[in-house]
C-alpha positions as CSV (number, residue, x, y, z in Angstrom):
1,X,18.6,-67.4,123.3
2,X,15.7,-66.4,125.5
3,X,13.5,-68.9,123.5
4,X,15.5,-71.9,124.7
5,X,13.4,-72.7,127.7
6,X,10.2,-72.4,125.7
7,X,11.6,-74.6,122.9
8,X,12.7,-77.3,125.5
9,X,9.3,-77.2,127.2
10,X,7.4,-77.5,124.0
11,X,9.4,-80.3,122.4
12,X,9.8,-82.3,125.6
13,X,5.9,-82.2,125.9
14,X,5.5,-83.1,122.2
15,X,7.9,-86.1,122.6
16,X,5.3,-87.7,124.9
17,X,2.7,-87.5,122.1
18,X,4.5,-89.4,119.5
19,X,3.0,-92.8,120.2
20,X,2.5,-94.2,116.8
21,X,5.1,-92.0,115.2
22,X,5.9,-88.3,114.7
23,X,2.6,-87.7,112.8
24,X,0.7,-88.3,116.0
25,X,2.3,-85.1,117.5
26,X,1.7,-83.0,114.4
27,X,-1.7,-81.4,115.5
28,X,-0.2,-80.3,118.8
29,X,3.0,-79.2,117.0
30,X,1.0,-77.1,114.8
31,X,-0.9,-75.4,117.7
32,X,2.2,-74.8,119.8
33,X,4.7,-73.7,117.0
34,X,2.3,-71.7,114.8
35,X,-0.6,-70.5,116.9
36,X,0.8,-70.2,120.4
37,X,4.5,-69.2,120.0
38,X,4.3,-67.9,116.4
39,X,7.7,-69.4,115.6
40,X,6.6,-70.4,112.1
41,X,3.7,-70.0,109.8
42,X,1.6,-73.0,108.9
43,X,3.0,-73.2,105.4
44,X,6.6,-73.0,106.8
45,X,5.8,-75.9,109.2
46,X,4.4,-78.0,106.3
47,X,7.5,-77.2,104.3
48,X,9.8,-78.3,107.1
49,X,7.7,-81.4,107.8
50,X,7.8,-82.4,104.1
51,X,11.5,-81.9,103.9
52,X,11.8,-84.2,107.0
53,X,9.8,-86.8,105.2
54,X,12.2,-86.8,102.3
55,X,15.4,-86.7,104.3
56,X,17.1,-90.0,105.3
57,X,16.7,-91.1,108.9
58,X,13.9,-90.4,111.3
59,X,11.4,-88.0,109.8
60,X,11.0,-86.1,113.0
61,X,14.6,-84.9,112.8
62,X,12.9,-82.0,111.2
63,X,12.2,-80.6,114.7
64,X,16.0,-79.5,114.7
65,X,15.1,-77.2,111.8
66,X,12.5,-75.5,114.0
67,X,14.9,-75.1,116.8
68,X,17.6,-73.7,114.5
69,X,15.0,-71.3,113.0
70,X,14.1,-70.0,116.4
71,X,17.4,-70.0,118.3
72,X,20.2,-71.0,116.0
73,X,22.4,-74.0,116.5
74,X,21.8,-74.0,120.3
75,X,18.1,-74.2,119.6
76,X,18.5,-77.1,117.2
77,X,20.5,-79.1,119.8
78,X,18.1,-78.2,122.6
79,X,15.1,-79.2,120.5
80,X,16.7,-82.5,119.5
81,X,17.6,-83.4,123.1
82,X,14.2,-82.3,124.4
83,X,12.3,-84.2,121.7
84,X,14.2,-87.5,121.7
85,X,15.5,-87.9,125.3
86,X,12.3,-88.0,127.3
87,X,10.7,-90.7,125.1
88,X,14.0,-92.7,124.9
89,X,14.2,-92.8,128.7
90,X,10.5,-93.6,129.0
91,X,10.8,-96.4,126.4
92,X,13.8,-97.8,128.2
93,X,12.0,-97.9,131.6
94,X,8.7,-99.2,130.2
95,X,10.5,-101.8,128.1
96,X,12.3,-103.2,131.1
97,X,9.0,-103.1,133.1
98,X,7.1,-104.8,130.2
99,X,9.5,-107.7,130.2
100,X,9.0,-108.2,133.9
101,X,5.2,-108.2,133.4
102,X,5.3,-110.8,130.7
103,X,2.8,-113.0,132.5
104,X,0.5,-110.2,133.8
105,X,-3.1,-110.8,132.6
106,X,-3.6,-107.1,131.7
107,X,-0.7,-106.9,129.4
108,X,-2.6,-108.1,126.3
109,X,-5.5,-105.8,127.0
110,X,-3.2,-102.7,127.3
111,X,-1.5,-103.6,124.0
112,X,-4.8,-104.1,122.2
113,X,-6.1,-100.8,123.6
114,X,-3.1,-98.7,122.6
115,X,-3.2,-99.7,118.9
116,X,-6.5,-97.8,118.2
117,X,-5.1,-94.8,120.1
118,X,-2.0,-94.8,117.9
119,X,-4.2,-95.0,114.8
120,X,-6.4,-92.1,116.0
121,X,-3.4,-89.9,116.8
122,X,-1.8,-90.6,113.3
123,X,-5.2,-89.9,111.6
124,X,-5.5,-86.6,113.5
125,X,-2.0,-85.7,112.4
126,X,-2.8,-86.5,108.8
127,X,-5.9,-84.5,108.8
128,X,-4.2,-81.5,110.4
129,X,-1.4,-81.7,107.8
130,X,-3.9,-82.0,105.0
131,X,-5.7,-78.8,106.1
132,X,-2.6,-76.8,105.2
133,X,-1.2,-78.9,102.3
134,X,-4.3,-79.4,100.2
135,X,-4.7,-75.8,98.9
136,X,-6.5,-76.4,95.6
137,X,-7.9,-79.0,93.3
138,X,-4.6,-80.0,91.9
139,X,-3.1,-80.7,95.3
140,X,-6.2,-82.8,96.2
141,X,-5.8,-84.8,92.9
142,X,-2.1,-85.4,93.6
143,X,-2.8,-86.6,97.2
144,X,-5.6,-88.8,96.0
145,X,-3.5,-90.3,93.3
146,X,-0.7,-91.1,95.7
147,X,-3.1,-92.6,98.2
148,X,-4.6,-94.8,95.5
149,X,-1.3,-96.0,94.2
150,X,-0.1,-96.8,97.8
151,X,-3.3,-98.7,98.4
152,X,-3.4,-100.7,95.2
153,X,0.3,-101.4,94.6
154,X,3.6,-102.0,96.3
155,X,5.4,-99.0,94.7
156,X,8.3,-97.5,96.7
157,X,7.0,-94.4,98.3
158,X,10.2,-92.5,97.4
159,X,9.3,-92.8,93.8
160,X,5.9,-91.2,94.5
161,X,7.6,-88.3,96.3
162,X,9.8,-87.8,93.2
163,X,6.7,-88.0,90.9
164,X,4.9,-85.6,93.2
165,X,7.8,-83.2,93.1
166,X,8.0,-83.3,89.3
167,X,4.2,-82.7,88.9
168,X,4.5,-79.8,91.4
169,X,7.4,-78.3,89.6
170,X,5.6,-78.3,86.3
171,X,2.2,-77.3,87.7
172,X,3.3,-74.6,90.2
173,X,6.4,-73.2,88.5
174,X,6.2,-69.4,87.8
175,X,5.2,-68.8,84.2
């Protein structure tokens, strides 16, 4: 229970970094959860993040798993509220202001400037995740194959997740 204030502080802060999606916050999530507070190891964080990617609904619901791991059900609830409430309220306020500023000349410039910021945050998150997930030549080959298929076709990503799971089961199963 004594971890609840730290959990709320960390995840309220992380919620403000999710511009462009949850992957944008992943590098800082890694630093705070693994390096600073030692709530999880990096492989455990990657595992929870991967499960969150496969689960239905918003992929960042996986933060509840971190809260539950650290402080049980109260931790899960606290983390969910801390992670989603600040950005929900901020989005509500900014959305209303944005409508009122429809004719403001700086509006288009701001929108055009935020797009590259979002891309940079997502790319940083992807690189951070790759550092822990690409642990050998086979994982690099799987990642490259999935990336190529996604670039060259319109295959449903869920099918690629299943294929990746099957390849991993075969390749990494205990002999």
